[in-house]
C-alpha positions as CSV (number, residue, x, y, z in Angstrom):
1,X,-46.1,-86.3,37.6
2,X,-46.8,-83.9,34.8
3,X,-44.5,-84.1,31.7
4,X,-43.3,-80.5,32.1
5,X,-41.7,-81.5,35.4
6,X,-39.4,-84.1,33.8
7,X,-36.6,-83.0,31.5
8,X,-34.0,-85.0,29.5
9,X,-30.5,-84.3,30.5
10,X,-28.8,-82.4,27.7
11,X,-25.3,-83.1,26.2
12,X,-25.4,-86.7,27.4
13,X,-28.0,-89.3,26.9
14,X,-27.9,-90.5,30.5
15,X,-31.4,-90.0,32.0
16,X,-33.7,-87.4,33.2
17,X,-34.2,-84.8,36.0
18,X,-37.6,-84.7,37.8
19,X,-38.3,-81.2,39.1
20,X,-40.6,-80.3,42.0
21,X,-41.6,-77.2,43.9
22,X,-44.1,-79.0,46.2
23,X,-42.9,-81.2,49.1
24,X,-45.9,-83.4,49.1
25,X,-45.8,-84.1,45.4
26,X,-42.1,-84.8,45.6
27,X,-42.6,-87.1,48.6
28,X,-45.3,-89.0,46.7
29,X,-43.1,-89.4,43.7
30,X,-40.1,-90.6,45.7
31,X,-42.3,-93.1,47.5
32,X,-43.6,-94.4,44.2
33,X,-40.0,-95.2,43.1
34,X,-39.0,-96.7,46.4
35,X,-37.3,-93.8,48.2
36,X,-38.6,-92.6,51.6
37,X,-37.2,-89.2,52.6
38,X,-38.4,-86.6,55.1
39,X,-38.5,-83.3,53.2
40,X,-40.3,-81.3,55.9
41,X,-37.2,-79.3,56.9
42,X,-35.7,-78.7,53.4
43,X,-35.9,-75.5,51.4
44,X,-34.4,-77.6,48.5
45,X,-32.9,-81.0,47.9
46,X,-31.1,-83.0,45.2
47,X,-31.8,-86.7,45.4
48,X,-29.2,-88.6,43.3
49,X,-29.6,-92.1,44.7
50,X,-32.6,-92.4,42.4
51,X,-30.4,-92.1,39.4
52,X,-28.8,-95.5,40.0
53,X,-32.1,-97.2,40.5
54,X,-34.4,-95.3,38.2
55,X,-32.3,-93.3,35.8
56,X,-33.6,-90.0,37.2
57,X,-32.2,-87.3,39.4
58,X,-34.8,-85.6,41.5
59,X,-34.6,-81.9,42.4
60,X,-36.9,-80.1,44.7
61,X,-37.0,-76.4,45.5
62,X,-39.7,-75.5,47.9
63,X,-39.0,-71.8,48.7
64,X,-38.8,-70.7,44.9
65,X,-35.8,-68.6,45.8
66,X,-33.2,-68.2,43.0
67,X,-30.3,-68.9,45.3
68,X,-31.9,-72.2,46.3
69,X,-32.5,-73.1,42.7
70,X,-28.9,-72.4,41.9
71,X,-27.7,-74.3,44.9
72,X,-29.6,-77.4,44.0
73,X,-28.7,-77.0,40.3
74,X,-25.0,-77.1,41.3
75,X,-25.5,-80.4,43.2
76,X,-27.3,-82.1,40.3
77,X,-24.9,-80.7,37.7
78,X,-21.9,-82.2,39.6
79,X,-23.7,-85.5,40.0
80,X,-24.5,-85.6,36.3
81,X,-20.9,-84.9,35.4
82,X,-19.8,-87.6,37.8
83,X,-22.2,-90.1,36.2
84,X,-20.7,-89.5,32.8
85,X,-17.1,-89.3,34.0
86,X,-16.7,-85.6,33.2
87,X,-14.0,-84.3,35.6
88,X,-14.6,-81.1,37.4
89,X,-11.5,-79.1,38.3
90,X,-11.3,-76.1,40.6
91,X,-8.7,-74.4,38.4
92,X,-10.5,-74.8,35.1
93,X,-13.4,-73.2,33.3
94,X,-15.7,-76.2,33.7
95,X,-17.9,-75.1,30.8
96,X,-19.8,-78.4,30.8
97,X,-20.7,-78.1,34.5
98,X,-21.6,-74.4,34.1
99,X,-23.8,-75.2,31.1
100,X,-25.5,-77.9,33.0
101,X,-26.2,-75.6,36.0
102,X,-27.7,-73.0,33.5
103,X,-29.9,-75.7,31.9
104,X,-31.2,-76.9,35.3
105,X,-32.1,-73.4,36.4
106,X,-33.8,-72.7,33.1
107,X,-35.7,-76.0,33.3
108,X,-36.9,-75.3,36.8
109,X,-38.2,-71.8,36.0
110,X,-39.8,-73.1,32.8
111,X,-41.7,-75.7,34.8
112,X,-42.4,-73.4,37.7
113,X,-42.5,-69.7,36.6
114,X,-41.9,-67.2,39.4
115,X,-44.7,-64.9,40.3
116,X,-43.8,-61.7,42.1
């Protein structure tokens, strides 16, 4: 996996996020770290079980749609906050979570720029 596809998690020194926009590459990577998932029917996925075994969250977006990137960024941001015991409340501003979502979206589009 190319270095541009792996980013350190900001704010907390807790691991990395591996980013993918290709199902086959993500499947190969997951197999290489001991996880066998069928991604054939997913437009996007956040795999968090890999964090406990490998210190990496794995995020894949295969349709390159902004709404899918945001959706998966939300999942990974919540998992990161959970991993570092940062509470997420429905009636609060949740700046940490919001910042994490923004970071993940930026990182994805930096690794895989959109082409109209």
